[in-house]
C-alpha positions as CSV (number, residue, x, y, z in Angstrom):
1,M,81.0,103.8,91.7
2,A,77.9,102.1,91.5
3,N,76.8,99.3,93.9
4,P,77.7,96.0,92.7
5,A,73.7,95.0,92.0
6,Q,73.6,98.2,89.5
7,L,77.3,97.2,87.7
8,I,75.8,93.7,87.3
9,T,72.5,95.3,85.5
10,A,73.7,97.5,83.5
11,F,76.7,94.6,82.2
12,S,73.7,92.3,81.5
13,K,71.8,94.6,79.2
14,K,74.7,95.0,77.0
15,T,74.5,93.4,73.6
16,S,78.1,93.1,72.7
17,P,79.8,90.0,72.8
18,G,82.5,91.2,74.4
19,A,86.4,90.7,74.4
20,F,85.7,87.1,76.0
21,R,83.6,86.4,73.0
22,R,82.9,83.1,73.7
23,L,81.7,83.1,77.5
24,S,78.1,84.2,78.0
25,R,77.1,87.4,79.3
26,K,74.2,86.6,80.9
27,T,76.2,83.1,82.6
28,V,78.8,85.8,83.7
29,A,75.8,87.8,85.6
30,Q,73.9,85.1,86.9
31,Q,77.6,84.0,88.3
32,L,78.6,87.3,89.9
33,S,75.2,88.1,91.4
34,A,75.7,84.8,93.0
35,R,79.5,85.5,94.0
36,V,78.6,89.2,95.6
37,A,75.8,87.6,97.7
38,K,78.2,84.6,98.5
39,P,82.1,85.2,97.6
40,Y,82.8,81.7,98.6
41,L,81.7,80.4,95.4
42,I,84.4,81.7,93.7
43,N,85.4,78.4,92.6
44,Q,89.1,77.4,90.8
45,G,87.4,74.3,89.3
46,Q,90.3,72.2,87.7
47,A,92.6,75.3,87.2
48,G,95.8,75.3,89.2
49,V,95.2,79.0,90.4
50,C,94.9,78.9,94.0
51,P,96.5,81.9,94.3
52,A,94.8,83.7,92.4
53,A,91.9,82.7,93.6
54,A,93.0,83.4,97.6
55,L,93.5,86.8,95.8
56,V,90.0,87.2,93.8
57,Y,87.8,85.9,96.8
58,G,89.2,88.8,99.1
59,I,88.4,91.5,96.6
60,A,85.3,90.0,96.2
61,R,84.5,89.9,100.1
62,H,85.9,93.5,100.8
63,R,85.2,95.2,97.9
64,P,82.6,93.7,96.3
65,A,81.8,96.5,93.5
66,V,85.9,96.4,92.2
67,Y,85.0,92.8,92.4
68,V,82.2,93.4,89.8
69,R,83.8,95.8,87.6
70,M,87.4,94.0,87.5
71,V,85.1,91.0,86.0
72,T,82.8,92.9,83.6
73,E,85.3,95.5,82.3
74,L,87.8,92.0,81.4
75,F,84.4,90.3,79.7
76,D,83.8,93.8,77.6
77,K,87.1,95.2,77.2
78,G,89.9,92.2,77.7
79,R,91.3,94.9,79.9
80,T,91.1,96.5,83.7
81,R,92.7,98.0,86.5
82,V,92.3,97.0,90.1
83,D,94.3,100.0,92.2
84,R,97.3,100.4,90.3
85,W,97.4,96.9,88.5
86,V,96.5,96.9,84.9
87,L,95.2,93.2,83.8
88,E,95.0,92.8,80.4
89,P,95.2,88.7,79.1
90,C,96.3,87.5,75.8
91,A,94.0,87.1,73.0
92,D,94.4,83.2,72.9
93,L,93.0,83.4,76.9
94,K,89.9,85.5,75.1
95,D,89.1,83.0,72.6
96,Y,89.0,80.2,75.5
97,N,85.6,78.6,76.6
98,P,87.0,76.4,80.0
99,A,83.7,74.4,79.3
100,G,82.5,73.8,82.6
101,Q,85.3,73.2,84.3
102,V,85.7,77.0,85.6
103,P,82.7,78.8,86.1
104,Q,82.4,81.6,83.8
105,A,82.7,84.3,85.8
106,D,85.3,83.3,87.8
107,W,87.9,82.0,84.8
108,I,87.9,85.6,83.9
109,P,89.7,87.0,86.4
110,M,91.6,84.1,87.9
111,A,93.4,83.2,84.5
112,S,93.4,87.3,83.5
113,I,95.7,87.2,86.7
114,R,97.9,84.8,85.9
115,D,98.3,85.3,82.3
116,S,99.2,88.9,82.6
117,E,101.6,88.6,85.2
118,N,103.7,86.0,83.0
119,W,106.6,87.6,81.2
120,F,107.2,85.0,78.9
121,I,104.7,81.9,78.3
122,D,100.8,82.4,77.6
123,Y,98.5,81.1,79.9
124,Q,95.4,80.3,78.2
125,A,93.7,77.1,78.8
126,V,92.6,75.2,82.2
127,G,95.8,72.4,81.9
128,D,98.0,75.0,81.8
129,S,100.6,75.5,84.5
130,G,99.1,78.7,86.4
131,G,100.4,78.4,89.7
132,A,102.4,81.0,91.4
133,N,105.2,81.2,94.4
134,V,104.3,83.2,97.4
135,W,106.2,85.8,96.5
136,E,104.1,86.4,93.8
137,F,100.8,86.5,95.4
138,V,102.3,89.2,97.8
139,R,102.9,91.0,94.9
140,W,100.3,90.6,93.5
141,L,98.0,91.6,96.9
142,R,100.2,94.8,97.0
143,K,99.4,95.6,93.2
144,A,95.6,95.0,93.9
145,G,95.6,97.4,97.0
146,Y,96.0,95.6,100.1
147,T,98.1,97.0,102.4
148,D,100.4,96.5,105.9
149,V,100.8,93.0,104.1
150,K,102.6,90.8,106.9
151,E,104.0,87.5,105.9
152,D,105.9,84.7,107.5
153,W,106.4,81.7,105.5
154,S,108.6,79.0,104.0
155,D,108.6,76.9,100.9
156,V,110.9,74.4,102.0
157,W,110.2,74.1,106.2
158,D,107.2,73.9,108.0
159,E,106.3,76.5,110.4
160,N,105.8,76.3,114.6
161,R,102.9,77.0,116.7
162,E,103.8,80.9,117.2
163,N,103.6,81.4,113.3
164,L,100.3,79.1,113.5
165,F,98.2,81.0,116.1
166,T,100.2,84.8,114.6
167,A,97.7,83.9,111.8
168,S,94.8,83.4,114.0
169,A,95.3,86.8,115.7
170,L,95.8,88.5,112.7
171,Y,92.3,87.6,111.1
172,K,90.9,88.6,114.8
173,K,92.6,91.7,114.0
174,N,90.5,92.1,110.5
175,Y,93.6,90.8,108.3
176,H,92.6,88.9,105.1
177,V,95.1,85.9,106.6
178,S,96.1,82.8,103.8
179,L,97.8,80.2,104.8
180,V,100.3,78.2,102.6
181,I,99.5,74.5,103.4
182,D,99.9,71.0,101.5
183,S,96.5,70.2,100.3
184,S,96.5,66.8,102.4
185,L,95.0,68.4,105.3
186,L,91.9,68.8,103.0
187,L,91.7,65.8,102.1
188,G,92.0,63.6,105.0
189,K,95.4,61.9,104.0
190,T,99.0,62.1,104.7
191,A,101.8,62.6,102.5
192,I,105.2,61.0,103.2
193,L,107.0,63.8,102.1
194,S,104.9,67.3,102.8
195,S,105.3,70.3,100.3
196,P,103.4,74.0,100.4
197,D,101.2,73.0,97.2
198,H,98.3,74.9,97.8
199,I,96.9,78.2,99.6
200,V,93.7,78.9,101.6
201,V,92.3,82.2,103.1
202,L,91.2,81.7,106.8
203,R,87.5,82.1,107.8
204,S,87.5,81.7,111.3
205,E,90.0,81.5,114.7
206,I,92.1,79.0,115.1
207,A,91.6,76.9,118.2
208,A,93.1,73.7,119.8
209,K,91.2,72.6,122.3
210,P,91.6,68.9,124.4
211,A,90.3,66.1,122.7
212,R,87.9,64.6,124.7
213,F,89.1,61.3,126.5
214,Q,92.1,61.8,125.1
215,G,94.5,64.5,126.7
216,V,95.6,66.1,123.9
217,E,94.7,68.9,121.6
218,L,92.9,69.1,118.2
219,V,93.4,72.0,116.0
220,N,90.1,72.8,114.0
221,M,89.7,76.2,111.6
222,T,87.8,76.7,108.8
223,V,89.0,78.0,105.7
224,Y,87.8,79.2,101.9
225,T,89.4,76.8,98.4
226,W,87.4,75.3,96.4
227,G,84.4,76.9,95.9
228,R,84.0,76.3,99.9
229,L,84.1,77.2,103.2
230,L,85.6,74.3,105.0
231,K,86.5,72.6,108.0
232,M,90.4,72.0,107.9
233,P,92.1,69.5,108.8
234,K,89.4,66.8,107.3
235,L,89.9,64.8,110.0
236,P,91.0,64.7,113.6
237,M,94.6,66.2,114.1
238,K,97.2,66.9,116.9
239,V,98.7,70.8,116.8
240,D,102.1,69.3,116.4
241,D,100.8,67.1,113.2
242,F,99.5,69.8,111.6
243,L,102.1,71.7,111.9
244,D,103.9,69.3,109.4
245,Y,102.0,70.4,106.9
246,Y,102.0,74.1,107.7
247,Y,103.9,76.6,105.9
248,G,103.2,79.9,107.6
249,Y,100.8,82.8,106.5
250,V,100.5,85.9,104.8
251,A,98.2,88.3,106.2
252,A,97.1,91.9,105.0
253,K,94.9,95.0,105.1
254,Y,92.2,96.1,102.4
């Protein structure tokens, strides 16, 4: 396979409108170049597709040529194959323009994943329900070619300290580690009833260090989400308090 830059150059020189006919080839090519250099720029914007974002980000980081081919083949042909996973979104999605709500190069793969995995209802616009259960996310990882998938999560109960630092240890061993959290951790808010409503990708080891003059451990880490690398939690938080908003991890090798 050609390198990512060669694939983007070949894509940008084509003159056909492509399958996503309302999107701009020039814009997609420019955004792809930026994301190959900085994969964290991949941004779900206003679309509720965080599991797809976590997966596309992982592919872009670990196999940038596969990532570029996925996006460019979807644009040109409306269909692509990633490992043993065939993505072929519906005609309505290919005729839709996210109009600044989601970057075009990000909308194409993320929306295509969600729509290709729907059984009955088309995913065709930013406002549609695009979330996925964690078990779906695990299945997507395997279909996309990830191996040695390890998972320890709950969609009901928050998890414990051992679980959290197992996720950190797996990150240190070069696993692609995604954390299931309540998004309040990123917003500096507290929730009366916490729930697992977001998936982020771990981008550092997890540290728990004594806070100066307080005699308590404060937790911190860097994660990918929403087109950025962010510190989490947003505000200082004790480990035990953090765990109230933490629901486990999914880790895999690529």
